[in-house]
N, C-alpha and C positions, 0 to 999 in steps of 0.2 A: 504494500500499499503505498507506503513511504516513496518508492522508487517512483510510481505511479503518480503520485501528487507532484512530487518535484518536476517530473516530464510534462505534465499538464501546465504547471505553473511557469515553467520554462515556453511553453508552446505559446502561451499569451504574450508574455514578458518581452520576448526576444525575436519576434516574427519580423523575418525581414522584409524590408519596402519591395511591395509588388510579389511577394511571394503568397502563392495559393493558400487557401485556409486548412487547416490541420483536420482530419478526422480521426476521432479516438472511438475506438471499438470494444463493448465488452462482451467477448467472446464466448459462445456456448456451442455444445455439439450440433444442436439446430442449425445453428449458423454455419457450422464447418459442412454439415450435409446438403444445405442450400447451395452453397458455393461449389459443390461437386457437381451439381447441375445446372449451374448458373453461371456463365462464363464472366459476365459482365460483374454480377455481385462479387466474383472470386477476384476481379481485379481490383474492386474496392478495398476488399480485404487487403490485398498484396500492397496497396497504395497509402494504407492507413499509418499516420504518425505513430500511433500508439494503440497494441492490442494488449488489453488486459485479460487473465481467464478468469470470467465469470461464472461459466458451469463448474461443477466439481470434475466432469468429463473432463474437461480440458485439462485442469489441475493433473489429475491421474494419469493422464496421457504424456504429459510433459516430463511428471517424475519418471515414468517408466523409462524415458528418453534420457534420463541423466541429469534432468535439470533440477535443481534444490528450490523448491517454492514452499513457503509457509502456507499458503492456502489461497482462496478465491479472493478476488477484486470485484466483488460486485458493482452494478451501477450506483446503487443508493448509497452503500458504505463510502463510493469513492467520492459523491459529491458531500456527502458529510465532512469527510477528511478535507477535501479541497476547500469549503466553504469559509473557514477561518483564514485562510491564506488568500483568498478572493477578498474577504470582507478588508482585511489588513492593507492590501494592494489596489483596492479601489476596481475590482474586475467588475465589468457588468454582465451579468446573466439574464439569458431568455428562455422560457418554457414554451415548448410547444408540443401539441398532440393530446391525446386523451380526449374522453367525454366532454362535452361540455360542463365548465366549469372546473374541470380536475385541474389543469393547470394553474388556474388562479388560486385556487385552495393549497395546491402543493406549494406553489411560490411563497404564500403567506405563512404555511408552517414552518418551511426552511427558514425563512426570514426570522420567524419568533425564536428559533433553534439558535441562529447564528445572527447577532446584533451587530446591523452595521454592513449586513451583507445587500448587495444591491442586485435585487431582480426585475430589471426594467422592463419585462414584456412577458405575457402570457397568453398565448393564442390556440385555441381549440379548434383552429380550422382546418380542413383537408391538406395535405402536405402537396405545395406546389407553388409557383411564383407569388401568387397572392399574398400567403402567408410570409415569405421571404421579404416581399415589400414591406408589410406592417413591422416585421421585426426590425428592419433596416432604420425604420424612423425612430427606434429606441436607441440605435446606437451599441448592440451588445458587443461585448467582448468574447463571449463563449454561447453557443446555441444549444441548449438541450432537448432533444427530439424524441417524443414518445410515440412513434406509430406503428410499432412492432418490427420484429427483426425482418431485414431486407429492407422495407418501406422505409425505414426512418434511415438506413445507411445510403439509399438512394437518394432521399431528400437533401441530405447532407453534401451528399457528392455532387448533385445537379443545383443545387440553389443556396448552399451557404454562402459562396463568393457573391452572391447578390445582397444576401444580409449585413456585408460588411465585418461580420466576426473574424475573428482569429481561429476559432477551434469549434467543431462542431462535435457532441457526442451522441450516440443513439443509447438510450436511457431504459427502453423498453417500458415495464411496468413498475419503474421507479414512481413516476408521477403519482399513479394509483395508491402506491403505498404510504407516500408522503400526505397524500390528501385526504389518509383514513378511507378511502374507497374499499381496500384491500388489505388484511390484516398480513403480515408477514409470520413466516413460520418462528416458533420459540427457538430460542439461543440453542438449546441441546440439539434440535434437529437441525440446523445449521450446521453446527459441528460436525454432525454423523455425514454430512453430505447428501441429506434427503430432502432439502427443501424443495427440489424438484417435484419430489412424491406428494410433498404436502400441499404444493399448489394444484397438482392435479387431483389431488383427492376433494379439495373445496373448488375447484374449477375444470370439471369435468370435460367442459368443451375445450381442454387444453390438448384432449387425448390425442385428437387428430395429428396435432403438430408434433407430439413427443411419440408418436408412432415410428419416427426415424431413429430413437435413440438406441433400440435393439441392432439396428444395422450399424449407426457408428461403432457400438461397443465392438461388433464382431469385426468391422474393418480396421479398427485401431487395434485391437488385439492383434490381429493377421499380419498388419504391417509392422509392428513392434517384434512379433516374431520372427518374422522374416529377415529382420535387420541383424538379428542375431546369428 
């Protein structure tokens, strides 16, 4: 987490004049599987300035390949860890996505938790140029997009430059949790690496998107086994 926050701060503080904005990806197994069948999405991931291991399946895969990782870096934890630095440095955040009113409630709650944090825009409109134009008027440094994996990264890739922001982060269901619309798994469940199961039990509609997880597990184990 410390490395991720340091990198995020650096991306905002030291953006080169004329340089394209940076994409930050909170990577999970479903996104890996999407990238395997969608070349455009794979290119977005390959071009990201920072990828953090959001899913426990990513953490375990990296550990099996010799990388020493203390644990996950989820979107919501990254935002909470970054917020004090953003407040101190005067970084301006914007939230977009989620159901109507969710981005605004999430912004209010995160601001309450971190006095001095500037969340200058919250927009629940559909991803596209109109949202980017509205965000641009608020002059954000960081755009946090919550349109679901795939859609949010494409929004950042296609429209972040139009917002004028230095960094765009796909934050998935983070805004729902911040807004109090969705309850996060208890700490013991998170530590056991079973937050995905907790969310599936509470949101059965996630079954379709999580149906790729057994395929991910099989392919990842086959790959690391073959490498040995």
